[in-house]
C-alpha positions as CSV (number, residue, x, y, z in Angstrom):
1,M,12.1,3.4,-12.0
2,Q,11.3,4.8,-8.8
3,P,8.0,6.0,-7.3
4,N,8.1,10.1,-6.3
5,L,7.3,8.9,-2.8
6,A,6.3,11.4,-0.7
7,E,6.9,11.0,3.0
8,I,5.2,12.5,6.2
9,N,6.9,12.0,9.4
10,S,6.0,13.0,12.7
11,E,7.3,16.4,14.5
12,I,6.2,15.6,17.7
13,G,6.7,11.3,16.8
14,L,4.2,9.7,19.5
15,N,2.0,12.7,20.7
16,I,0.0,12.7,17.6
17,D,-2.8,10.1,16.9
18,L,-2.1,9.4,13.7
19,A,-5.7,8.1,12.5
20,D,-6.7,10.8,13.4
21,W,-4.4,13.3,11.4
22,V,-5.6,11.8,8.4
23,S,-9.0,12.0,9.3
24,G,-8.4,16.2,9.3
25,H,-5.6,15.9,6.7
26,R,-7.7,13.4,3.9
27,V,-8.0,16.2,1.1
28,Q,-4.1,16.8,1.7
29,I,-3.4,13.1,1.5
30,E,-5.3,12.5,-1.3
31,S,-3.6,15.0,-3.3
32,Y,-0.2,13.3,-2.5
33,L,-1.1,10.2,-3.5
34,L,-2.7,11.3,-7.1
35,H,0.3,13.1,-7.3
36,S,3.4,10.6,-6.0
37,G,1.7,7.1,-5.6
38,A,2.7,6.9,-2.2
39,I,2.9,7.9,1.4
40,L,5.9,6.5,3.7
41,F,4.9,7.7,6.9
42,R,7.7,7.5,10.1
43,G,7.5,8.3,13.3
44,F,4.3,8.1,14.3
45,G,4.7,5.8,16.9
46,L,1.5,2.4,16.1
47,Q,2.3,-0.5,18.4
48,A,-0.6,-2.4,17.0
49,I,-1.8,-3.8,13.9
50,A,-5.7,-2.2,15.3
51,E,-3.9,1.1,15.7
52,F,-2.5,0.8,12.0
53,E,-6.6,-0.3,10.6
54,Q,-8.0,2.7,12.3
55,V,-5.5,4.9,10.1
56,A,-5.9,3.2,7.1
57,Q,-9.6,3.3,7.5
58,A,-9.3,6.8,7.6
59,I,-8.9,7.0,4.5
60,C,-10.2,4.2,3.5
61,P,-13.9,3.5,4.7
62,Q,-14.4,0.8,2.8
63,L,-10.9,-1.5,3.0
64,F,-10.7,-4.5,0.6
65,G,-10.4,-7.9,1.7
66,E,-11.7,-9.8,-0.6
67,Y,-8.1,-12.0,-1.6
68,G,-9.9,-14.5,-3.6
69,D,-7.6,-17.4,-4.3
70,L,-4.3,-16.0,-2.5
71,P,-3.4,-18.2,0.9
72,R,-4.6,-14.9,3.7
73,T,-3.8,-14.9,7.0
74,E,-5.9,-12.6,8.7
75,V,-4.2,-10.3,11.4
76,G,-7.0,-8.4,12.1
77,G,-10.5,-7.4,11.0
78,K,-9.0,-6.2,7.6
79,V,-5.6,-6.5,7.9
80,Y,-4.0,-9.6,6.4
81,G,-0.1,-11.2,7.0
82,S,1.3,-11.0,3.6
83,T,1.4,-13.5,1.1
84,P,3.4,-17.3,2.3
85,Y,6.6,-16.9,0.4
86,P,10.0,-18.4,1.5
87,A,12.4,-15.5,2.7
88,D,15.0,-16.4,0.4
89,Q,12.7,-15.4,-2.6
90,A,11.2,-12.1,-4.1
91,I,7.4,-11.6,-5.2
92,L,7.9,-9.9,-8.3
93,F,6.2,-6.2,-9.4
94,H,2.4,-7.0,-9.6
95,N,-1.1,-5.0,-9.0
96,E,-2.7,-6.2,-6.3
97,S,-5.4,-8.9,-7.4
98,S,-5.7,-7.5,-10.4
99,H,-6.8,-11.0,-11.7
100,L,-10.1,-10.5,-10.1
101,S,-13.4,-8.6,-11.3
102,R,-12.8,-6.5,-7.9
103,Y,-9.2,-5.3,-6.7
104,P,-8.5,-2.9,-4.2
105,L,-7.5,0.8,-5.0
106,K,-5.2,1.5,-2.7
107,I,-2.9,-0.9,-0.5
108,W,-1.4,-0.2,2.8
109,F,1.7,-2.1,4.9
110,Y,2.6,-2.3,7.9
111,C,5.4,-4.2,9.5
112,V,5.1,-5.9,12.6
113,Q,8.5,-7.5,12.7
114,P,11.3,-5.7,11.2
115,A,13.8,-8.0,9.1
116,Q,16.8,-9.3,11.0
117,Q,18.7,-8.5,7.3
118,G,17.2,-7.3,4.1
119,G,13.2,-6.8,4.2
120,E,12.4,-4.4,1.7
121,T,9.3,-3.5,0.2
122,P,9.8,-2.4,-2.5
123,I,6.8,-0.3,-5.0
124,V,7.0,0.5,-8.2
125,D,4.1,3.5,-9.9
126,C,2.3,1.4,-12.4
127,R,1.5,4.8,-14.0
128,Q,5.0,5.1,-15.0
129,V,5.7,1.7,-16.0
130,Y,2.7,2.3,-18.3
131,Q,3.7,5.3,-20.3
132,C,6.6,3.6,-20.3
133,L,5.2,1.2,-22.5
134,S,5.5,1.3,-26.3
135,P,1.8,2.9,-27.8
136,S,1.7,-0.4,-29.3
137,T,1.7,-2.4,-26.0
138,R,-1.0,-0.1,-24.5
139,E,-3.0,-0.5,-27.3
140,R,-3.1,-4.5,-26.6
141,F,-3.6,-4.2,-23.4
142,A,-6.4,-1.8,-24.0
143,K,-7.9,-4.4,-26.6
144,N,-7.6,-7.2,-24.3
145,S,-9.0,-5.8,-21.0
């Protein structure tokens, strides 16, 4: 099951300040997210975690940072390193922090160091997963949530 990924590529590359660009296109970005569930920004030349955080905050001024019981390494402001996990194992699909009473409404990924091989971050649109569930299973989730 693949999300209907929206991709935004920089035609000009390094000449665009992505944080400024998303600030001016928030309505369009929110529309893409509502329709697609995910956006891939490519070719904007972000060089630092601080630049990534500025982009995320341009869309989500109140970035989530309450991860409760998981070990998180803060790498800047509200940006955290991924959950420490053996490289030869995969973290299965899940809803971020869904076991907590508060959870993020959007999640951001930024690659600091590309993997030598493999190195993917697969995502799934949980709205599509939900639609694939039988009505009785959906009812059980609704009743027990």
